[in-house]
VEXDREN-2710 file (C-alpha; in Angstrom, 1 decimal):
% VEXDREN-2710
k/r/px/py/pz
1/MET/0.0/0.0/0.0
2/GLU/1.4/3.4/-1.0
3/ALA/2.2/5.7/1.8
4/ALA/0.7/9.3/1.8
5/SER/3.1/11.7/0.3
6/ASN/2.2/14.4/2.6
7/PRO/0.8/12.8/5.7
8/ALA/-1.7/14.3/7.8
9/GLU/-3.3/13.5/11.1
10/VAL/-6.8/11.8/10.9
11/PHE/-9.3/12.1/13.7
12/LEU/-11.2/8.8/13.3
13/VAL/-14.6/8.6/14.8
14/GLU/-16.2/5.2/14.7
15/ASP/-18.1/3.4/17.6
16/ASP/-17.8/-0.1/16.2
17/LEU/-14.4/-0.8/17.7
18/SER/-13.5/-3.8/15.5
19/LEU/-14.1/-1.5/12.5
20/GLN/-12.3/1.4/14.1
21/ARG/-9.1/-0.8/14.5
22/ALA/-9.3/-2.1/11.0
23/LEU/-9.4/1.4/9.6
24/GLN/-6.7/2.6/12.0
25/ARG/-4.3/-0.2/10.5
26/VAL/-5.1/0.8/7.0
27/LEU/-4.6/4.6/7.7
28/ALA/-1.4/4.0/9.7
29/ALA/0.0/1.7/6.9
30/ALA/-0.6/4.7/4.4
31/GLY/1.4/7.1/6.6
32/TYR/-1.3/8.9/8.5
33/THR/-1.2/9.8/12.2
34/VAL/-4.4/8.3/13.6
35/THR/-6.4/9.5/16.6
36/CYS/-9.2/7.4/17.4
37/HIS/-12.5/8.3/19.0
38/ALA/-15.7/6.2/19.7
39/GLU/-17.9/9.3/20.0
40/ALA/-18.0/12.9/18.7
41/GLU/-18.1/14.4/22.2
42/THR/-14.4/13.4/23.0
43/LEU/-13.4/14.5/19.5
44/LEU/-14.1/18.1/19.8
45/PRO/-11.7/19.3/22.7
46/GLU/-8.8/17.5/21.1
47/LEU/-9.6/18.5/17.6
48/GLU/-9.9/22.2/18.8
49/ALA/-6.2/22.0/20.3
50/ARG/-4.9/20.8/17.0
51/VAL/-6.7/23.4/15.0
52/HIS/-5.2/26.1/17.2
53/ALA/-1.8/24.6/16.6
54/GLN/-2.5/24.9/12.8
55/ALA/-1.9/21.1/12.4
56/ARG/-3.0/19.5/9.1
57/VAL/-5.9/17.4/10.0
58/CYS/-8.8/15.7/8.6
59/VAL/-11.9/14.1/10.2
60/LEU/-13.1/10.6/9.2
61/MET/-16.4/10.2/11.0
62/ASP/-19.5/7.8/11.1
63/VAL/-22.8/9.4/10.6
64/ASN/-24.7/7.3/13.2
65/LEU/-22.9/7.8/16.5
66/GLY/-24.3/8.1/20.0
67/ARG/-25.8/11.2/21.6
68/LEU/-24.2/13.6/19.1
69/ASN/-24.5/12.3/15.6
70/GLY/-21.9/12.9/12.8
71/VAL/-24.0/15.6/11.0
72/ASP/-24.5/17.6/14.2
73/ALA/-20.8/17.1/15.1
74/GLN/-19.8/18.5/11.7
75/LYS/-21.7/21.8/12.5
76/LEU/-19.6/22.2/15.6
77/VAL/-16.3/21.3/13.6
78/ARG/-17.2/24.2/11.3
79/GLN/-17.1/26.5/14.2
80/LEU/-13.6/25.5/15.0
81/ASP/-12.4/25.6/11.4
82/ALA/-14.7/26.6/8.5
83/GLU/-12.5/24.7/6.0
84/LEU/-11.5/21.6/7.9
85/PRO/-12.1/18.5/5.7
86/VAL/-14.6/16.1/7.0
87/VAL/-15.2/12.7/5.3
88/PHE/-18.3/10.9/6.4
89/MET/-19.0/7.1/6.3
90/SER/-22.1/5.0/6.9
91/ALA/-23.7/1.7/6.2
92/GLN/-27.3/2.8/6.0
93/PRO/-27.5/6.6/5.9
94/GLU/-30.8/8.4/5.7
95/ALA/-31.3/10.7/2.7
96/ARG/-31.8/13.7/5.0
97/GLN/-28.3/13.0/6.6
98/VAL/-26.5/12.7/3.4
99/ASN/-28.1/15.9/2.1
100/GLU/-27.5/17.8/5.2
101/ALA/-23.7/16.7/5.2
102/TRP/-23.2/17.9/1.7
103/ARG/-24.8/21.2/2.3
104/ASP/-22.7/21.8/5.5
105/GLY/-19.5/21.2/3.3
106/ALA/-18.7/17.4/3.8
107/SER/-15.6/16.6/1.7
108/ASN/-16.8/13.2/0.8
109/PHE/-19.2/10.5/1.8
110/LEU/-18.2/6.8/1.9
111/PHE/-20.9/4.1/1.9
112/LYS/-19.9/0.9/3.8
113/PRO/-18.5/-1.5/2.9
114/PHE/-15.8/0.4/1.1
115/THR/-12.2/-0.7/-0.1
116/PRO/-9.0/0.6/1.4
117/LYS/-8.3/2.3/-1.9
118/GLU/-11.8/4.2/-1.9
119/LEU/-10.9/5.3/1.6
120/LEU/-7.4/6.5/0.9
121/ASP/-8.7/8.2/-2.3
122/ALA/-11.4/10.1/-0.4
123/LEU/-8.9/11.3/2.2
124/ASN/-6.4/12.3/-0.2
125/GLU/-8.9/14.4/-2.2
126/ALA/-10.2/16.0/0.9
127/LEU/-6.8/17.0/1.9
128/GLN/-5.9/18.5/-1.4
129/LYS/-7.6/21.7/-0.5
130/PRO/-5.4/23.3/2.4
131/SER/-7.2/24.0/5.7
132/LEU/-6.7/27.3/7.4
133/ALA/-7.3/27.2/11.1
134/THR/-10.0/29.7/12.2
135/THR/-12.4/30.2/15.1
136/ALA/-14.8/32.1/13.1
137/PRO/-18.1/30.5/12.1
138/ALA/-18.5/29.1/8.6
139/ALA/-19.5/31.6/6.1
140/PRO/-22.0/30.7/3.4
141/ARG/-20.6/29.0/0.5
142/PRO/-20.3/31.1/-2.6
143/ALA/-22.4/30.0/-5.7
144/VAL/-20.5/27.4/-7.8
145/PRO/-20.1/28.8/-11.4
146/VAL/-21.0/26.7/-14.3
147/SER/-20.0/26.9/-17.9
148/PRO/-22.5/26.8/-20.8
149/ALA/-21.2/23.5/-21.6
150/GLN/-22.0/22.1/-18.2
151/LEU/-25.6/23.5/-18.4
152/ALA/-26.0/22.0/-21.8
153/ARG/-25.0/18.6/-20.6
154/VAL/-27.6/18.9/-17.7
155/ALA/-30.2/20.0/-20.1
156/SER/-29.5/17.1/-22.4
157/LEU/-30.2/14.5/-19.7
158/THR/-32.8/11.9/-20.5
159/PRO/-36.0/12.0/-18.3
160/ARG/-34.9/8.9/-16.5
161/GLN/-31.4/10.3/-16.1
162/ARG/-32.9/13.5/-14.7
163/GLN/-35.0/11.6/-12.2
164/VAL/-31.9/9.8/-10.9
165/PHE/-29.9/13.0/-11.0
166/GLU/-32.4/14.9/-8.9
167/ARG/-32.6/12.2/-6.3
168/LEU/-28.9/11.5/-6.0
169/SER/-28.6/15.3/-5.4
170/GLN/-31.2/15.1/-2.6
171/GLY/-29.0/12.4/-0.8
172/MET/-31.2/9.4/-1.5
173/THR/-29.6/6.0/-1.6
174/HIS/-29.6/3.6/-4.6
175/GLN/-32.4/1.6/-2.8
176/GLN/-34.5/4.7/-2.1
177/ILE/-34.2/5.9/-5.7
178/SER/-35.2/2.3/-6.9
179/ALA/-38.3/2.3/-4.8
180/ALA/-39.2/5.9/-5.6
181/ILE/-39.1/5.6/-9.4
182/GLY/-39.7/1.7/-9.9
183/ILE/-36.3/0.5/-11.2
184/THR/-33.7/-1.9/-9.8
185/PRO/-30.9/-0.7/-7.6
186/ARG/-28.6/-2.2/-10.3
187/THR/-30.2/0.0/-12.9
188/VAL/-29.7/3.0/-10.7
189/LYS/-26.1/2.3/-10.3
190/LEU/-25.8/2.1/-14.1
191/HIS/-27.7/5.5/-14.5
192/ARG/-25.4/7.0/-11.7
193/ALA/-22.3/5.8/-13.7
194/ALA/-23.6/7.3/-17.0
195/LEU/-24.4/10.6/-15.2
196/MET/-20.8/10.8/-13.8
197/LEU/-19.4/10.3/-17.3
198/ARG/-21.9/12.5/-19.1
199/LEU/-21.6/15.5/-16.6
200/GLN/-17.9/15.0/-16.2
201/CYS/-18.3/14.7/-12.4
202/ARG/-15.7/12.7/-10.4
203/ASN/-17.6/12.0/-7.4
204/LEU/-21.0/12.7/-5.8
205/PRO/-20.2/16.0/-4.1
206/GLU/-19.4/17.4/-7.6
207/LEU/-22.7/16.0/-8.9
208/VAL/-24.5/17.8/-5.9
209/ARG/-22.6/21.0/-6.6
210/LEU/-23.5/21.0/-10.3
211/HIS/-27.1/20.3/-9.6
212/ASP/-27.3/23.1/-7.2
213/ALA/-25.6/25.5/-9.5
214/SER/-27.8/24.6/-12.5
215/ARG/-30.8/25.6/-10.4
216/GLN/-29.5/29.1/-9.6
217/PRO/-31.4/32.0/-11.2
218/GLY/-29.7/32.9/-14.5
219/ALA/-27.9/29.7/-14.8
END
Protein backbone atom coordinates (compact mmCIF):
# COMPACT_ATOMS: atom_id res chain seq x y z
CA MET A 1 0.00 0.00 0.00
CA GLU A 2 1.39 3.37 -1.04
CA ALA A 3 2.24 5.72 1.81
CA ALA A 4 0.77 9.21 1.89
CA SER A 5 3.20 11.67 0.26
CA ASN A 6 2.24 14.46 2.67
CA PRO A 7 0.85 12.70 5.71
CA ALA A 8 -1.70 14.39 7.90
CA GLU A 9 -3.42 13.54 11.17
CA VAL A 10 -6.75 11.76 10.77
CA PHE A 11 -9.28 12.00 13.59
CA LEU A 12 -11.22 8.75 13.25
CA VAL A 13 -14.65 8.67 14.93
CA GLU A 14 -16.22 5.19 14.79
CA ASP A 15 -18.18 3.47 17.56
CA ASP A 16 -17.73 -0.02 16.09
CA LEU A 17 -14.41 -0.80 17.75
CA SER A 18 -13.50 -3.72 15.49
CA LEU A 19 -14.01 -1.54 12.41
CA GLN A 20 -12.21 1.32 14.11
CA ARG A 21 -9.13 -0.88 14.61
CA ALA A 22 -9.25 -2.09 10.99
CA LEU A 23 -9.47 1.44 9.65
CA GLN A 24 -6.69 2.57 11.95
CA ARG A 25 -4.40 -0.12 10.52
CA VAL A 26 -5.15 0.91 6.93
CA LEU A 27 -4.54 4.59 7.65
CA ALA A 28 -1.37 4.00 9.65
CA ALA A 29 0.03 1.79 6.87
CA ALA A 30 -0.60 4.65 4.44
CA GLY A 31 1.46 7.01 6.57
CA TYR A 32 -1.26 8.88 8.44
CA THR A 33 -1.17 9.69 12.14
CA VAL A 34 -4.46 8.39 13.52
CA THR A 35 -6.32 9.54 16.63
CA CYS A 36 -9.33 7.36 17.44
CA HIS A 37 -12.57 8.24 19.17
CA ALA A 38 -15.72 6.22 19.75
CA GLU A 39 -17.95 9.29 20.09
CA ALA A 40 -17.98 12.84 18.77
CA GLU A 41 -18.10 14.42 22.22
CA THR A 42 -14.51 13.34 22.97
CA LEU A 43 -13.31 14.40 19.52
CA LEU A 44 -14.08 18.11 19.75
CA PRO A 45 -11.76 19.25 22.62
CA GLU A 46 -8.76 17.44 21.14
CA LEU A 47 -9.54 18.63 17.63
CA GLU A 48 -9.80 22.22 18.85
CA ALA A 49 -6.27 22.03 20.25
CA ARG A 50 -4.90 20.72 16.96
CA VAL A 51 -6.71 23.41 14.97
CA HIS A 52 -5.25 26.16 17.13
CA ALA A 53 -1.82 24.60 16.57
CA GLN A 54 -2.50 24.90 12.80
CA ALA A 55 -1.94 21.17 12.32
CA ARG A 56 -2.89 19.52 9.03
CA VAL A 57 -5.87 17.40 10.02
CA CYS A 58 -8.90 15.64 8.56
CA VAL A 59 -11.93 14.11 10.27
CA LEU A 60 -13.16 10.65 9.21
CA MET A 61 -16.47 10.13 10.99
CA ASP A 62 -19.42 7.76 11.02
CA VAL A 63 -22.80 9.44 10.65
CA ASN A 64 -24.70 7.32 13.17
CA LEU A 65 -22.95 7.78 16.48
CA GLY A 66 -24.34 8.09 20.01
CA ARG A 67 -25.76 11.18 21.64
CA LEU A 68 -24.12 13.53 19.13
CA ASN A 69 -24.44 12.24 15.57
CA GLY A 70 -21.91 12.95 12.85
CA VAL A 71 -23.97 15.56 10.99
CA ASP A 72 -24.49 17.63 14.16
CA ALA A 73 -20.83 17.17 15.10
CA GLN A 74 -19.79 18.57 11.73
CA LYS A 75 -21.63 21.81 12.54
CA LEU A 76 -19.47 22.15 15.66
CA VAL A 77 -16.33 21.30 13.68
CA ARG A 78 -17.21 24.12 11.28
CA GLN A 79 -17.14 26.54 14.21
CA LEU A 80 -13.57 25.47 14.93
CA ASP A 81 -12.40 25.63 11.32
CA ALA A 82 -14.67 26.56 8.43
CA GLU A 83 -12.53 24.67 5.90
CA LEU A 84 -11.45 21.59 7.86
CA PRO A 85 -12.09 18.51 5.68
CA VAL A 86 -14.70 16.06 6.98
CA VAL A 87 -15.24 12.66 5.34
CA PHE A 88 -18.35 10.75 6.40
CA MET A 89 -19.02 7.02 6.30
CA SER A 90 -22.17 5.01 6.91
CA ALA A 91 -23.73 1.66 6.11
CA GLN A 92 -27.35 2.83 6.01
CA PRO A 93 -27.51 6.62 5.88
CA GLU A 94 -30.81 8.45 5.71
CA ALA A 95 -31.29 10.69 2.69
CA ARG A 96 -31.73 13.68 5.00
CA GLN A 97 -28.38 13.00 6.67
CA VAL A 98 -26.51 12.70 3.39
CA ASN A 99 -28.09 15.84 2.00
CA GLU A 100 -27.41 17.85 5.16
CA ALA A 101 -23.81 16.64 5.29
CA TRP A 102 -23.20 17.89 1.73
CA ARG A 103 -24.87 21.20 2.42
CA ASP A 104 -22.65 21.74 5.47
CA GLY A 105 -19.53 21.17 3.38
CA ALA A 106 -18.64 17.49 3.76
CA SER A 107 -15.63 16.60 1.61
CA ASN A 108 -16.84 13.11 0.77
CA PHE A 109 -19.26 10.38 1.84
CA LEU A 110 -18.22 6.71 1.91
CA PHE A 111 -20.89 4.04 1.86
CA LYS A 112 -19.95 0.92 3.84
CA PRO A 113 -18.52 -1.44 2.91
CA PHE A 114 -15.74 0.39 1.05
CA THR A 115 -12.27 -0.69 -0.03
CA PRO A 116 -8.98 0.61 1.40
CA LYS A 117 -8.34 2.31 -1.94
CA GLU A 118 -11.70 4.10 -1.82
CA LEU A 119 -10.92 5.25 1.71
CA LEU A 120 -7.45 6.55 0.88
CA ASP A 121 -8.64 8.22 -2.32
CA ALA A 122 -11.39 10.03 -0.39
CA LEU A 123 -8.96 11.27 2.25
CA ASN A 124 -6.37 12.32 -0.31
CA GLU A 125 -8.98 14.29 -2.24
CA ALA A 126 -10.28 15.92 0.96
CA LEU A 127 -6.78 17.01 1.95
CA GLN A 128 -5.90 18.51 -1.44
CA LYS A 129 -7.52 21.77 -0.40
CA PRO A 130 -5.43 23.39 2.38
CA SER A 131 -7.18 23.97 5.70
CA LEU A 132 -6.70 27.35 7.35
CA ALA A 133 -7.32 27.27 11.11
CA THR A 134 -9.93 29.74 12.24
CA THR A 135 -12.36 30.08 15.10
CA ALA A 136 -14.81 32.11 13.03
CA PRO A 137 -18.15 30.52 12.14
CA ALA A 138 -18.42 29.08 8.65
CA ALA A 139 -19.40 31.64 6.03
CA PRO A 140 -22.04 30.75 3.43
CA ARG A 141 -20.49 28.96 0.49
CA PRO A 142 -20.28 31.04 -2.69
CA ALA A 143 -22.31 29.99 -5.68
CA VAL A 144 -20.54 27.42 -7.83
CA PRO A 145 -20.07 28.82 -11.35
CA VAL A 146 -21.07 26.62 -14.24
CA SER A 147 -20.09 26.91 -17.89
CA PRO A 148 -22.55 26.89 -20.79
CA ALA A 149 -21.18 23.46 -21.71
CA GLN A 150 -22.02 22.08 -18.25
CA LEU A 151 -25.52 23.53 -18.40
CA ALA A 152 -25.97 22.03 -21.85
CA ARG A 153 -25.01 18.60 -20.53
CA VAL A 154 -27.52 18.91 -17.68
CA ALA A 155 -30.21 20.06 -20.12
CA SER A 156 -29.49 17.10 -22.40
CA LEU A 157 -30.23 14.45 -19.76
CA THR A 158 -32.92 11.94 -20.58
CA PRO A 159 -36.07 12.02 -18.39
CA ARG A 160 -34.91 8.91 -16.52
CA GLN A 161 -31.40 10.29 -16.03
CA ARG A 162 -32.89 13.52 -14.70
CA GLN A 163 -34.99 11.55 -12.19
CA VAL A 164 -31.87 9.82 -10.91
CA PHE A 165 -29.84 13.06 -11.01
CA GLU A 166 -32.41 14.91 -8.90
CA ARG A 167 -32.65 12.15 -6.30
CA LEU A 168 -28.91 11.57 -6.02
CA SER A 169 -28.54 15.31 -5.41
CA GLN A 170 -31.11 15.07 -2.61
CA GLY A 171 -28.94 12.47 -0.87
CA MET A 172 -31.13 9.45 -1.60
CA THR A 173 -29.53 6.01 -1.62
CA HIS A 174 -29.67 3.62 -4.58
CA GLN A 175 -32.34 1.59 -2.77
CA GLN A 176 -34.46 4.66 -2.07
CA ILE A 177 -34.22 5.84 -5.68
CA SER A 178 -35.10 2.34 -6.84
CA ALA A 179 -38.29 2.34 -4.75
CA ALA A 180 -39.20 5.91 -5.73
CA ILE A 181 -39.03 5.55 -9.51
CA GLY A 182 -39.62 1.82 -9.97
CA ILE A 183 -36.30 0.51 -11.26
CA THR A 184 -33.80 -1.92 -9.75
CA PRO A 185 -30.88 -0.73 -7.58
CA ARG A 186 -28.51 -2.12 -10.22
CA THR A 187 -30.16 0.05 -12.88
CA VAL A 188 -29.81 3.05 -10.56
CA LYS A 189 -26.08 2.33 -10.30
CA LEU A 190 -25.81 2.15 -14.08
CA HIS A 191 -27.61 5.50 -14.43
CA ARG A 192 -25.33 7.02 -11.82
CA ALA A 193 -22.24 5.85 -13.71
CA ALA A 194 -23.66 7.29 -16.95
CA LEU A 195 -24.39 10.60 -15.19
CA MET A 196 -20.87 10.85 -13.81
CA LEU A 197 -19.45 10.30 -17.28
CA ARG A 198 -21.87 12.57 -19.12
CA LEU A 199 -21.63 15.43 -16.62
CA GLN A 200 -17.88 14.93 -16.10
CA CYS A 201 -18.20 14.67 -12.32
CA ARG A 202 -15.56 12.73 -10.42
CA ASN A 203 -17.69 12.03 -7.37
CA LEU A 204 -21.05 12.63 -5.73
CA PRO A 205 -20.13 15.98 -4.11
CA GLU A 206 -19.34 17.39 -7.57
CA LEU A 207 -22.66 16.06 -8.86
CA VAL A 208 -24.53 17.77 -6.01
CA ARG A 209 -22.69 21.06 -6.59
CA LEU A 210 -23.45 20.96 -10.30
CA HIS A 211 -27.11 20.26 -9.54
CA ASP A 212 -27.30 23.20 -7.14
CA ALA A 213 -25.51 25.51 -9.56
CA SER A 214 -27.78 24.54 -12.45
CA ARG A 215 -30.82 25.58 -10.41
CA GLN A 216 -29.51 29.05 -9.60
CA PRO A 217 -31.39 32.00 -11.18
CA GLY A 218 -29.79 32.94 -14.47
CA ALA A 219 -27.84 29.68 -14.76
